[in-house]
PDB file of the backbone (N, CA, C, O) and the ligand in Angstrom, with CONECT records:
HET     ZN  A 101       1
ATOM      1  N   MET A   1      -0.381   8.572 -66.095  1.00  0.00           N
ATOM      2  CA  MET A   1      -0.122   9.091 -64.866  1.00  0.00           C
ATOM      3  C   MET A   1       1.095   8.645 -64.181  1.00  0.00           C
ATOM      4  O   MET A   1       1.281   7.433 -64.073  1.00  0.00           O
ATOM      5  N   PRO A   2       1.992   9.523 -63.679  1.00  0.00           N
ATOM      6  CA  PRO A   2       3.180   9.059 -63.162  1.00  0.00           C
ATOM      7  C   PRO A   2       2.957   8.359 -61.772  1.00  0.00           C
ATOM      8  O   PRO A   2       2.255   8.921 -60.931  1.00  0.00           O
ATOM      9  N   PRO A   3       3.491   7.247 -61.537  1.00  0.00           N
ATOM     10  CA  PRO A   3       3.402   6.446 -60.298  1.00  0.00           C
ATOM     11  C   PRO A   3       3.877   7.036 -59.080  1.00  0.00           C
ATOM     12  O   PRO A   3       4.346   6.291 -58.219  1.00  0.00           O
ATOM     13  N   THR A   4       3.816   8.346 -58.880  1.00  0.00           N
ATOM     14  CA  THR A   4       4.388   8.924 -57.781  1.00  0.00           C
ATOM     15  C   THR A   4       3.438   8.699 -56.533  1.00  0.00           C
ATOM     16  O   THR A   4       2.253   9.031 -56.558  1.00  0.00           O
ATOM     17  N   PRO A   5       4.002   8.156 -55.522  1.00  0.00           N
ATOM     18  CA  PRO A   5       3.291   7.859 -54.309  1.00  0.00           C
ATOM     19  C   PRO A   5       2.754   9.028 -53.662  1.00  0.00           C
ATOM     20  O   PRO A   5       3.490   9.999 -53.486  1.00  0.00           O
ATOM     21  N   GLN A   6       1.484   9.043 -53.267  1.00  0.00           N
ATOM     22  CA  GLN A   6       0.971  10.303 -52.623  1.00  0.00           C
ATOM     23  C   GLN A   6       1.272  10.261 -51.123  1.00  0.00           C
ATOM     24  O   GLN A   6       1.047   9.242 -50.470  1.00  0.00           O
ATOM     25  N   PRO A   7       1.771  11.349 -50.591  1.00  0.00           N
ATOM     26  CA  PRO A   7       2.014  11.401 -49.125  1.00  0.00           C
ATOM     27  C   PRO A   7       0.619  11.342 -48.353  1.00  0.00           C
ATOM     28  O   PRO A   7      -0.415  11.795 -48.843  1.00  0.00           O
ATOM     29  N   GLN A   8       0.680  10.816 -47.256  1.00  0.00           N
ATOM     30  CA  GLN A   8      -0.484  10.781 -46.457  1.00  0.00           C
ATOM     31  C   GLN A   8      -0.361  11.626 -45.239  1.00  0.00           C
ATOM     32  O   GLN A   8       0.594  11.553 -44.466  1.00  0.00           O
ATOM     33  N   VAL A   9      -1.342  12.405 -45.108  1.00  0.00           N
ATOM     34  CA  VAL A   9      -1.382  13.405 -43.969  1.00  0.00           C
ATOM     35  C   VAL A   9      -2.645  13.197 -43.103  1.00  0.00           C
ATOM     36  O   VAL A   9      -3.669  12.704 -43.578  1.00  0.00           O
ATOM     37  N   THR A  10      -2.540  13.573 -41.872  1.00  0.00           N
ATOM     38  CA  THR A  10      -3.698  13.331 -41.027  1.00  0.00           C
ATOM     39  C   THR A  10      -4.336  14.699 -40.758  1.00  0.00           C
ATOM     40  O   THR A  10      -3.703  15.654 -40.307  1.00  0.00           O
ATOM     41  N   GLY A  11      -5.717  14.719 -41.088  1.00  0.00           N
ATOM     42  CA  GLY A  11      -6.480  15.945 -40.968  1.00  0.00           C
ATOM     43  C   GLY A  11      -7.046  16.021 -39.458  1.00  0.00           C
ATOM     44  O   GLY A  11      -7.447  15.030 -38.846  1.00  0.00           O
ATOM     45  N   LYS A  12      -7.027  17.222 -38.988  1.00  0.00           N
ATOM     46  CA  LYS A  12      -7.500  17.480 -37.674  1.00  0.00           C
ATOM     47  C   LYS A  12      -8.931  17.857 -37.783  1.00  0.00           C
ATOM     48  O   LYS A  12      -9.206  18.842 -38.468  1.00  0.00           O
ATOM     49  N   PRO A  13      -9.928  17.160 -37.159  1.00  0.00           N
ATOM     50  CA  PRO A  13     -11.293  17.431 -37.328  1.00  0.00           C
ATOM     51  C   PRO A  13     -11.596  18.799 -36.825  1.00  0.00           C
ATOM     52  O   PRO A  13     -11.147  19.179 -35.743  1.00  0.00           O
ATOM     53  N   LEU A  14     -12.332  19.535 -37.568  1.00  0.00           N
ATOM     54  CA  LEU A  14     -12.840  20.919 -37.140  1.00  0.00           C
ATOM     55  C   LEU A  14     -14.209  21.049 -37.451  1.00  0.00           C
ATOM     56  O   LEU A  14     -14.557  21.060 -38.632  1.00  0.00           O
ATOM     57  N   VAL A  15     -15.074  21.155 -36.483  1.00  0.00           N
ATOM     58  CA  VAL A  15     -16.543  21.353 -36.703  1.00  0.00           C
ATOM     59  C   VAL A  15     -16.917  22.797 -36.757  1.00  0.00           C
ATOM     60  O   VAL A  15     -16.709  23.516 -35.780  1.00  0.00           O
ATOM     61  N   THR A  16     -17.443  23.245 -37.820  1.00  0.00           N
ATOM     62  CA  THR A  16     -17.860  24.625 -37.797  1.00  0.00           C
ATOM     63  C   THR A  16     -19.309  24.691 -38.432  1.00  0.00           C
ATOM     64  O   THR A  16     -19.543  24.259 -39.561  1.00  0.00           O
ATOM     65  N   ALA A  17     -20.207  25.234 -37.656  1.00  0.00           N
ATOM     66  CA  ALA A  17     -21.532  25.423 -38.040  1.00  0.00           C
ATOM     67  C   ALA A  17     -22.183  24.103 -38.651  1.00  0.00           C
ATOM     68  O   ALA A  17     -22.886  24.052 -39.660  1.00  0.00           O
ATOM     69  N   GLY A  18     -21.821  23.101 -37.872  1.00  0.00           N
ATOM     70  CA  GLY A  18     -22.468  21.775 -38.278  1.00  0.00           C
ATOM     71  C   GLY A  18     -21.771  21.049 -39.397  1.00  0.00           C
ATOM     72  O   GLY A  18     -22.175  19.952 -39.782  1.00  0.00           O
ATOM     73  N   ARG A  19     -20.742  21.645 -39.914  1.00  0.00           N
ATOM     74  CA  ARG A  19     -20.110  21.082 -41.035  1.00  0.00           C
ATOM     75  C   ARG A  19     -18.626  20.686 -40.662  1.00  0.00           C
ATOM     76  O   ARG A  19     -17.838  21.558 -40.294  1.00  0.00           O
ATOM     77  N   GLN A  20     -18.272  19.421 -40.757  1.00  0.00           N
ATOM     78  CA  GLN A  20     -16.941  19.081 -40.384  1.00  0.00           C
ATOM     79  C   GLN A  20     -15.894  19.379 -41.552  1.00  0.00           C
ATOM     80  O   GLN A  20     -16.090  19.122 -42.740  1.00  0.00           O
ATOM     81  N   GLN A  21     -14.877  19.898 -41.073  1.00  0.00           N
ATOM     82  CA  GLN A  21     -13.727  20.103 -42.006  1.00  0.00           C
ATOM     83  C   GLN A  21     -12.509  19.453 -41.510  1.00  0.00           C
ATOM     84  O   GLN A  21     -12.479  19.123 -40.325  1.00  0.00           O
ATOM     85  N   LEU A  22     -11.528  19.234 -42.251  1.00  0.00           N
ATOM     86  CA  LEU A  22     -10.338  18.530 -41.946  1.00  0.00           C
ATOM     87  C   LEU A  22      -9.180  19.543 -42.087  1.00  0.00           C
ATOM     88  O   LEU A  22      -8.875  19.937 -43.213  1.00  0.00           O
ATOM     89  N   LEU A  23      -8.547  19.965 -41.033  1.00  0.00           N
ATOM     90  CA  LEU A  23      -7.399  20.755 -41.226  1.00  0.00           C
ATOM     91  C   LEU A  23      -6.130  19.962 -41.472  1.00  0.00           C
ATOM     92  O   LEU A  23      -5.838  19.018 -40.738  1.00  0.00           O
ATOM     93  N   VAL A  24      -5.422  20.310 -42.430  1.00  0.00           N
ATOM     94  CA  VAL A  24      -4.171  19.736 -42.757  1.00  0.00           C
ATOM     95  C   VAL A  24      -3.105  20.510 -42.641  1.00  0.00           C
ATOM     96  O   VAL A  24      -2.990  21.543 -43.301  1.00  0.00           O
ATOM     97  N   ASP A  25      -2.168  20.075 -41.750  1.00  0.00           N
ATOM     98  CA  ASP A  25      -0.956  20.814 -41.478  1.00  0.00           C
ATOM     99  C   ASP A  25       0.012  20.585 -42.591  1.00  0.00           C
ATOM    100  O   ASP A  25       0.384  19.451 -42.896  1.00  0.00           O
ATOM    101  N   ARG A  26       0.414  21.655 -43.190  1.00  0.00           N
ATOM    102  CA  ARG A  26       1.438  21.712 -44.280  1.00  0.00           C
ATOM    103  C   ARG A  26       2.555  20.625 -44.329  1.00  0.00           C
ATOM    104  O   ARG A  26       3.654  20.891 -43.842  1.00  0.00           O
ATOM    105  N   PRO A  27       2.350  19.585 -44.816  1.00  0.00           N
ATOM    106  CA  PRO A  27       3.521  18.567 -45.099  1.00  0.00           C
ATOM    107  C   PRO A  27       4.196  19.001 -46.314  1.00  0.00           C
ATOM    108  O   PRO A  27       5.190  18.365 -46.662  1.00  0.00           O
ATOM    109  N   HIS A  28       3.821  19.943 -46.979  1.00  0.00           N
ATOM    110  CA  HIS A  28       4.373  20.230 -48.294  1.00  0.00           C
ATOM    111  C   HIS A  28       4.637  21.846 -48.507  1.00  0.00           C
ATOM    112  O   HIS A  28       5.421  22.250 -49.367  1.00  0.00           O
ATOM    113  N   CYS A  29       4.039  22.563 -47.796  1.00  0.00           N
ATOM    114  CA  CYS A  29       4.083  24.018 -47.832  1.00  0.00           C
ATOM    115  C   CYS A  29       3.835  24.621 -46.520  1.00  0.00           C
ATOM    116  O   CYS A  29       3.538  23.939 -45.539  1.00  0.00           O
ATOM    117  N   ALA A  30       3.959  25.936 -46.497  1.00  0.00           N
ATOM    118  CA  ALA A  30       3.785  26.633 -45.236  1.00  0.00           C
ATOM    119  C   ALA A  30       2.448  27.022 -44.893  1.00  0.00           C
ATOM    120  O   ALA A  30       2.269  27.893 -44.042  1.00  0.00           O
ATOM    121  N   GLY A  31       1.462  26.441 -45.495  1.00  0.00           N
ATOM    122  CA  GLY A  31       0.076  26.811 -45.259  1.00  0.00           C
ATOM    123  C   GLY A  31      -0.676  25.661 -44.572  1.00  0.00           C
ATOM    124  O   GLY A  31      -0.195  24.532 -44.480  1.00  0.00           O
ATOM    125  N   VAL A  32      -1.785  25.979 -44.132  1.00  0.00           N
ATOM    126  CA  VAL A  32      -2.730  24.970 -43.606  1.00  0.00           C
ATOM    127  C   VAL A  32      -4.011  24.915 -44.501  1.00  0.00           C
ATOM    128  O   VAL A  32      -4.679  25.920 -44.748  1.00  0.00           O
ATOM    129  N   HIS A  33      -4.292  23.713 -44.950  1.00  0.00           N
ATOM    130  CA  HIS A  33      -5.404  23.571 -45.936  1.00  0.00           C
ATOM    131  C   HIS A  33      -6.652  22.873 -45.297  1.00  0.00           C
ATOM    132  O   HIS A  33      -6.516  22.006 -44.434  1.00  0.00           O
ATOM    133  N   ARG A  34      -7.779  23.254 -45.720  1.00  0.00           N
ATOM    134  CA  ARG A  34      -8.955  22.679 -45.230  1.00  0.00           C
ATOM    135  C   ARG A  34      -9.573  21.802 -46.334  1.00  0.00           C
ATOM    136  O   ARG A  34      -9.536  22.099 -47.528  1.00  0.00           O
ATOM    137  N   HIS A  35     -10.111  20.758 -45.855  1.00  0.00           N
ATOM    138  CA  HIS A  35     -10.827  19.848 -46.713  1.00  0.00           C
ATOM    139  C   HIS A  35     -12.070  19.358 -46.190  1.00  0.00           C
ATOM    140  O   HIS A  35     -12.123  19.130 -44.981  1.00  0.00           O
ATOM    141  N   LEU A  36     -13.044  19.167 -46.882  1.00  0.00           N
ATOM    142  CA  LEU A  36     -14.365  18.733 -46.429  1.00  0.00           C
ATOM    143  C   LEU A  36     -14.454  17.272 -46.143  1.00  0.00           C
ATOM    144  O   LEU A  36     -15.342  16.793 -45.438  1.00  0.00           O
ATOM    145  N   ASP A  37     -13.491  16.567 -46.719  1.00  0.00           N
ATOM    146  CA  ASP A  37     -13.568  15.073 -46.587  1.00  0.00           C
ATOM    147  C   ASP A  37     -12.219  14.579 -46.701  1.00  0.00           C
ATOM    148  O   ASP A  37     -11.276  15.243 -47.131  1.00  0.00           O
ATOM    149  N   ALA A  38     -12.160  13.292 -46.267  1.00  0.00           N
ATOM    150  CA  ALA A  38     -10.875  12.527 -46.319  1.00  0.00           C
ATOM    151  C   ALA A  38     -10.688  11.965 -47.616  1.00  0.00           C
ATOM    152  O   ALA A  38     -11.582  12.117 -48.448  1.00  0.00           O
ATOM    153  N   GLY A  39      -9.570  11.290 -47.927  1.00  0.00           N
ATOM    154  CA  GLY A  39      -9.286  10.702 -49.156  1.00  0.00           C
ATOM    155  C   GLY A  39      -8.288  11.505 -50.027  1.00  0.00           C
ATOM    156  O   GLY A  39      -7.673  12.416 -49.472  1.00  0.00           O
ATOM    157  N   SER A  40      -8.076  11.258 -51.302  1.00  0.00           N
ATOM    158  CA  SER A  40      -7.207  12.027 -52.183  1.00  0.00           C
ATOM    159  C   SER A  40      -7.660  13.305 -52.414  1.00  0.00           C
ATOM    160  O   SER A  40      -8.740  13.507 -52.970  1.00  0.00           O
ATOM    161  N   ARG A  41      -6.912  14.209 -52.028  1.00  0.00           N
ATOM    162  CA  ARG A  41      -7.241  15.635 -52.256  1.00  0.00           C
ATOM    163  C   ARG A  41      -6.149  16.411 -53.018  1.00  0.00           C
ATOM    164  O   ARG A  41      -4.990  15.995 -53.027  1.00  0.00           O
ATOM    165  N   ARG A  42      -6.511  17.525 -53.650  1.00  0.00           N
ATOM    166  CA  ARG A  42      -5.610  18.373 -54.185  1.00  0.00           C
ATOM    167  C   ARG A  42      -5.656  19.624 -53.497  1.00  0.00           C
ATOM    168  O   ARG A  42      -6.734  20.214 -53.427  1.00  0.00           O
ATOM    169  N   ALA A  43      -4.520  20.155 -52.926  1.00  0.00           N
ATOM    170  CA  ALA A  43      -4.606  21.464 -52.195  1.00  0.00           C
ATOM    171  C   ALA A  43      -4.538  22.614 -53.117  1.00  0.00           C
ATOM    172  O   ALA A  43      -4.088  22.442 -54.250  1.00  0.00           O
ATOM    173  N   PRO A  44      -4.942  23.755 -52.732  1.00  0.00           N
ATOM    174  CA  PRO A  44      -4.884  24.955 -53.599  1.00  0.00           C
ATOM    175  C   PRO A  44      -3.524  25.232 -54.012  1.00  0.00           C
ATOM    176  O   PRO A  44      -3.361  25.846 -55.066  1.00  0.00           O
ATOM    177  N   CYS A  45      -2.574  24.884 -53.359  1.00  0.00           N
ATOM    178  CA  CYS A  45      -1.152  25.140 -53.694  1.00  0.00           C
ATOM    179  C   CYS A  45      -0.643  24.147 -54.749  1.00  0.00           C
ATOM    180  O   CYS A  45       0.478  24.263 -55.245  1.00  0.00           O
ATOM    181  N   GLY A  46      -1.498  23.168 -55.076  1.00  0.00           N
ATOM    182  CA  GLY A  46      -1.090  22.264 -56.146  1.00  0.00           C
ATOM    183  C   GLY A  46      -0.527  20.878 -55.663  1.00  0.00           C
ATOM    184  O   GLY A  46      -0.255  19.998 -56.480  1.00  0.00           O
ATOM    185  N   ALA A  47      -0.361  20.713 -54.320  1.00  0.00           N
ATOM    186  CA  ALA A  47       0.026  19.451 -53.854  1.00  0.00           C
ATOM    187  C   ALA A  47      -0.992  18.521 -53.783  1.00  0.00           C
ATOM    188  O   ALA A  47      -2.115  18.898 -53.450  1.00  0.00           O
ATOM    189  N   THR A  48      -0.757  17.280 -54.062  1.00  0.00           N
ATOM    190  CA  THR A  48      -1.733  16.254 -53.848  1.00  0.00           C
ATOM    191  C   THR A  48      -1.311  15.221 -52.792  1.00  0.00           C
ATOM    192  O   THR A  48      -0.168  14.765 -52.762  1.00  0.00           O
ATOM    193  N   TYR A  49      -2.301  14.858 -51.903  1.00  0.00           N
ATOM    194  CA  TYR A  49      -2.108  13.942 -50.871  1.00  0.00           C
ATOM    195  C   TYR A  49      -3.336  13.306 -50.431  1.00  0.00           C
ATOM    196  O   TYR A  49      -4.456  13.712 -50.741  1.00  0.00           O
ATOM    197  N   THR A  50      -3.075  12.205 -49.634  1.00  0.00           N
ATOM    198  CA  THR A  50      -4.374  11.517 -49.110  1.00  0.00           C
ATOM    199  C   THR A  50      -4.556  11.855 -47.728  1.00  0.00           C
ATOM    200  O   THR A  50      -3.718  11.589 -46.867  1.00  0.00           O
ATOM    201  N   VAL A  51      -5.731  12.485 -47.490  1.00  0.00           N
ATOM    202  CA  VAL A  51      -6.092  12.943 -46.088  1.00  0.00           C
ATOM    203  C   VAL A  51      -6.682  11.742 -45.308  1.00  0.00           C
ATOM    204  O   VAL A  51      -7.672  11.123 -45.700  1.00  0.00           O
ATOM    205  N   MET A  52      -6.017  11.469 -44.205  1.00  0.00           N
ATOM    206  CA  MET A  52      -6.481  10.530 -43.310  1.00  0.00           C
ATOM    207  C   MET A  52      -7.201  11.232 -42.162  1.00  0.00           C
ATOM    208  O   MET A  52      -7.011  12.427 -41.939  1.00  0.00           O
ATOM    209  N   THR A  53      -8.029  10.482 -41.438  1.00  0.00           N
ATOM    210  CA  THR A  53      -8.642  11.017 -40.223  1.00  0.00           C
ATOM    211  C   THR A  53      -8.066  10.469 -39.054  1.00  0.00           C
ATOM    212  O   THR A  53      -7.470   9.395 -39.129  1.00  0.00           O
ATOM    213  N   TYR A  54      -8.174  11.089 -37.961  1.00  0.00           N
ATOM    214  CA  TYR A  54      -7.718  10.673 -36.705  1.00  0.00           C
ATOM    215  C   TYR A  54      -8.352   9.355 -36.374  1.00  0.00           C
ATOM    216  O   TYR A  54      -9.538   9.163 -36.643  1.00  0.00           O
ATOM    217  N   PRO A  55      -7.599   8.426 -35.794  1.00  0.00           N
ATOM    218  CA  PRO A  55      -8.108   7.128 -35.428  1.00  0.00           C
ATOM    219  C   PRO A  55      -8.775   7.028 -34.079  1.00  0.00           C
ATOM    220  O   PRO A  55      -8.979   5.938 -33.544  1.00  0.00           O
ATOM    221  N   THR A  56      -9.130   8.242 -33.509  1.00  0.00           N
ATOM    222  CA  THR A  56      -9.532   8.255 -32.131  1.00  0.00           C
ATOM    223  C   THR A  56     -10.958   7.785 -32.010  1.00  0.00           C
ATOM    224  O   THR A  56     -11.374   7.428 -30.908  1.00  0.00           O
ATOM    225  N   GLU A  57     -11.717   7.764 -33.054  1.00  0.00           N
ATOM    226  CA  GLU A  57     -13.045   7.304 -32.929  1.00  0.00           C
ATOM    227  C   GLU A  57     -13.298   5.837 -32.800  1.00  0.00           C
ATOM    228  O   GLU A  57     -14.416   5.373 -32.573  1.00  0.00           O
ATOM    229  N   GLN A  58     -12.195   5.114 -32.956  1.00  0.00           N
ATOM    230  CA  GLN A  58     -12.352   3.621 -32.961  1.00  0.00           C
ATOM    231  C   GLN A  58     -12.191   3.071 -31.625  1.00  0.00           C
ATOM    232  O   GLN A  58     -11.211   3.412 -30.962  1.00  0.00           O
ATOM    233  N   GLY A  59     -13.071   2.236 -31.148  1.00  0.00           N
ATOM    234  CA  GLY A  59     -12.770   1.526 -30.000  1.00  0.00           C
ATOM    235  C   GLY A  59     -12.821   2.290 -28.802  1.00  0.00           C
ATOM    236  O   GLY A  59     -12.194   1.930 -27.806  1.00  0.00           O
ATOM    237  N   ALA A  60     -13.560   3.376 -28.824  1.00  0.00           N
ATOM    238  CA  ALA A  60     -13.715   4.227 -27.560  1.00  0.00           C
ATOM    239  C   ALA A  60     -14.442   3.626 -26.532  1.00  0.00           C
ATOM    240  O   ALA A  60     -15.588   3.273 -26.811  1.00  0.00           O
ATOM    241  N   SER A  61     -14.015   3.429 -25.380  1.00  0.00           N
ATOM    242  CA  SER A  61     -14.674   2.619 -24.341  1.00  0.00           C
ATOM    243  C   SER A  61     -15.227   3.520 -23.314  1.00  0.00           C
ATOM    244  O   SER A  61     -15.826   3.057 -22.343  1.00  0.00           O
TER     245      SER A  61
HETATM  246 ZN    ZN A 101      -0.114  23.302 -49.467  1.00  0.00          ZN2+
END
């Protein structure tokens, strides 16, 4: 496998019908992709990236 670094993108949490999805804003193409989970993902357009979640849940006071 080529040692190409994967871009990291931040997924916007979207809760639909009790299921959370992560919306990823096109860092690579003109579309918006949805993923069910964070981590290394492959988009329908063929791009590969690591989906990060928003850090807002940490340390909420
Ligand atoms: Zn794409």
